[in-house]
N, C-alpha and C positions, 0 to 999 in steps of 0.2 A: 264112686263109693269111697275111694281112698281120700279124696278131698273133703268129703262130708265128714268122715271120721277124723281127719286132721283138724277141721274146724271145731268139732266137739272137744277134741283133746287140748286145743290151744290154751284155754283158761287154766286147765290143770298144769300144763307144762310151765306156764308163767309163774306158778306158785312154787315150783321146784327151784333149787339152787341152779344157777345158770349152766354150769358144766354138767350137772345131772340131767337137766332138760335137754341139753345138746346130745348127750349119749342116747337118750330115749328117742330123739328125732332120728338119729342115725340108724338105730335099730328098726324103727318103723319104715324107713326108706328102703331097707333091705327087702321088704315085702312089696314095694311099689312096682307097678307094671313097667316094663322096659320100653314099650312102644309109646312114642310121643303122640299126643293128640294132634289132629290136623290143624294146620296153621294157615292163615291168610297168605297166599303166595306173594302178595304185594309187600309183605314185611321182610322178604328175603334180602340179605345183604352180602355183597362181595367185598372182602377186606383181607389184607395180608396174603392174598393169593388163595384164600379159602372162601367157601360158600356157606353162609349161615342161614338156617331156616327162618330165623327171626333175630332181631338185634338184642334180645334180652338174655344176659348171662348171669350166672351165679359167681360171685367173686371168691377168690381164695380165702381160706379161713374157716369155712364151714366143713368141707370134706377134706380135712387136713391129711388124712392117711389114704385117700383114694379108695374109700370103702363103698361109696354109694353113687358113683358117677352115673351108672346106668339108670337108677331110680330117679335121679335129679333130671336127667335128660328126658325121661319118660313123663316127668311132671310138667314139661312144656318149655323148659329153658332152651334157647337156641344154642347155647354152649355152656360148659361147666369148667371151672378152673379149680384144680385140686392143689393141696399144699397150704402153706409153704412147707416143702420137704427139704431135709438136710441129709448129708451123706450118712451120718451115724444117727441112731435113735437118740433123742434127748427129751428129758422130762419137762423142760421149760422152767419158768419161774415159780416160786412157792405160791401156794394158794392161801387166801383167795386172790384171784387174778383176773376175774371177769365180773363186771358190775353192770346191772341194768339201771338205766335212768328212765323209768316208765313214762313220766309226764313229758319228757323231752323226746320220746321215741328214739333213744340213743343207747349206746353201750360204751363202756370204757374197758379196754383190755390191756393187760401186760403179760400175755401168755408166754411169749418168748420162744416161738417156733417149737412148741411141743409136738412131736411127731415120732413115728416109728422108723424113720430112715428110708433111704432110697430103695434098698433091696426088697423090703416088705411091700412097699407101694408098687414097685415094678412087678412083683409077682402077682399081685391082685389084678393089675391092669393087663397083664399078659394072658390071663385065663381065657378071655374071649373078646373079640373086637367090639367096640362100642359103635352104635349107630348114631353118631353125632360128633360135634367138635369138642375136643378135650384139650384144655390148656393145663400145662404142668408148671407150677410156680415153684422155683427153686431158690435156696439160700444157703448160707454157710452155717456150720456148727458154731456155737458160741465160743468154744475153746479152740477153734481151728487155727493152725499155724500158717495156713495159706488159704485165705478166703476165696480168692479167685479160682484156685484149683478146685474148690468145692463146687462152684458153679459149672466149671468145665466138666467135672465128673457127672453132674446132673444132666447136662446135654447128652453126653455119651450114653448114660444109663437109660434115658427115656426116649431116645431118638426113634425107637421102633414103635412106640405107643402114643406119643404126644402128637396132637395136631399143631400146637405151637408151644413155645416156652415163654415164661415170664421171669425176668431177672429182677428179683425183689431186692432193691437197695434202699428201701424206704420205711421199713418197720421201725418204730421208735423203741422197741422192746429188746433189741439185741445191741448191747453197747458198741458204739463205733460204726454200726452198719450204715447209717446215713452219711458217714464220711465218704462212702463210695460214690456219692452223688457229685463230689468235687471233680473238677475237670480232668486232672491227670489220672486219678484213680479210676474214674469212669471210663476214660479212654482205654486204659490198659485192660480193664475188665471186659468191655465190649469187644475189643480186638481179639482177646483170647477166646471168648465165647463164640464169636462169629467164626474164628478159625476152626474150633472144635465142631461147630455145626456144619461147616462146609466139608469137613472130612467124613461126615456121616453119609451113608448110602442115599438117604432121602433128605431133601432140604426141608427144614422146619422153620417157620417164621420165629423171629426173636423179638420180644417186646420188653420194654423196661418200665417198671412200675415206680413212680416217683411220689414224693411227699407233697401234700398241699401247702406246706409251710415254707417252701423254697422262696428265697427272694428273687427279684427279677434278674440279677446278675447270674445267680446260680441256674435259673431256668434257661437263660440265654446259653450258658455253657452246656447244659444237658442236651438241649435241642441241637446245638451246633455239633457236639460230639456224635450224637445219634445220627444226624444227617451225614456227617463225614464218614462214619463207620458203616452206614447202610443198614441200620436197624429197620425192622419191618413195621414197628408200631410202638405206642406208648400207652400206658394205663395211668390216668390221672383221676383219682389219686388214692393213696393209702390213707390211714387214719391221721388225725392231727394231734399235736401235743398242745395246741392252744385250747383255751376254754372260753367260748363266746359268753358274753354277759347273759344272765338270766337262767343259766342251768339250775335245775332244782333237784332236790333229793339228797340224802345223806352221803351218797357216793360221788357227788359231783366233783369233789376235790381229790379223788383217787388219782394216782399217777398212772400213766399209760396212754394209749391212743384212743381218741374219741371218734366214734363212728355214728352214723345215723343222721337224722334230720338236721341237727345243728351244724353238721359238716357241709351241708349242701351248698351254701353260698360260697364259702371259701374254696371248695374243690371245683366248683363250676367256674369261678373266676380264673383259677389256675389252668383249668382245661382250655378256656377261651384264649388265654395268653399263649399256651403251648400250641394251639391250633394256628394262631396268627404267625407264630415264629417258625412253625414247621413248613408253612407255605406249600402244603400238599405233598411233601416228601414222604410222609408215612401217615397211616390212619391212626386214630385215637379211640380208646375206650374210656368213656366217662363213668366214674365210680365215685360214690359218696353222697348219701342222703337220698337216693332214689327210692321213693315210697309210693309213687302214683304214676299214671300215664303222663300227667302234666310235668312231673319232675323229669321223667325219661325224655319227654319231648324237649324240655329246656336244655338237657345235656346235649341232645342232637343239634339243636340250634346254636349251642355254644361251641360245637366243633366235633362232637363224638359221632363216629360211624356206628358204634355199638355202645351199649350201656351194661353195667353190672350192678347188682344189689346183693346185700347179705342181711344187714341189721333189720331192715323192714320185714324180712321174711319171719323173723323171730316174733315180731309183734302182730303181724297180719296173717301169717300162715300161707300155704301154697295157693290159695285162691287169688292172692295178689298177682300171680303170674298171668292168669287169664284176664284179670282186670286191666293190667298194663297193656297187654297185647291187643285187647279189644279197643282200648282207648287210643292206641296208636293207629289202628285201622280206621277208627272214626275220624281221627285227625286228617288222615289222607282224604277221606270223603269231604270233610268240611273245607279243606284247603284246595280241593280239586287238583291234587297232585298224584302222580302214579307211584312214586317211590319216596321213601324217607330221605334218600341221599340228595334229593333236590333241595332240602333245607339244612343240610349239614353245614354248620358255621354261619348260618344266616344272621344270627344275633351275636356272633363272637365279638365284634367291636364294642357293642354295648356292655356285654359281660366283662370284657377285659378292663374296662374303665370304671366299672361299678365300684362304689365305695363300701357298700354293705352287702 
């Protein structure tokens, strides 16, 4: 019933201003059932020391304030990532700051980590345990005097409720944040985060989310530092500041991070290159332009153990979740394989050298 109502509401939501539609979707998800529908057991994935019911997750950015993780897990996602959260509440950048590119099935955002802060999100997540995998994506306040300390505080704050942490160093909408992808800064950041994590009563996996725009030298450094410091995984990728040729619509030239279908090729190339460089030291989540079972399968073949989406959900609605999971199950049948992990990275060399 919930999905049928969502499908009927989708055309109406797409006529609203983007942030108004987003708040309406959050309100609706508060009413969603918490019990996840049954999932094909063959789609289960073991990664980062965790067991996922299926490989499809919701990326950070949708449930910024950890308001509806229960409803999202109930919609069928194998895991949900909330945030990006910062220590103190912040309003983000001035509006308008979120733009739809309908014909491109894309978004441009320059939100700027708008959220209610660590304490409010932790209070929500503490009310009752979730029946599923919850990632907590953390970042620094824009005006922070010690950005690394902000990440450390996030680990300490959410250690009792998070299934894993994502260290966001790749949003293009907080000035200077991507500088933390540089070798020395990233090494210090990861070292302090891992130290904080190891001091907590329960060990939580730590993942690093990177930009799709990194050059090969920077990617080499990121993977090298991650391996040396013992991170558990990497998410590839965040939004892009590039603008592929052919974008249409009046908002195509807006500043901010581009997500959705036009990001697919760039993010998947970066994913494959990270997979080849990691050499099995940690697992990867593929994110960027996932809008079909074929796209999810391509991410897996490029090196992802898990995949995430967000933008496609805006244009396709929650029915897309079942569509992708059913498509992945059919792919197992067609290829006569038992588990998706049998094809993780199978096409990574081809994707890593692809020109377009």
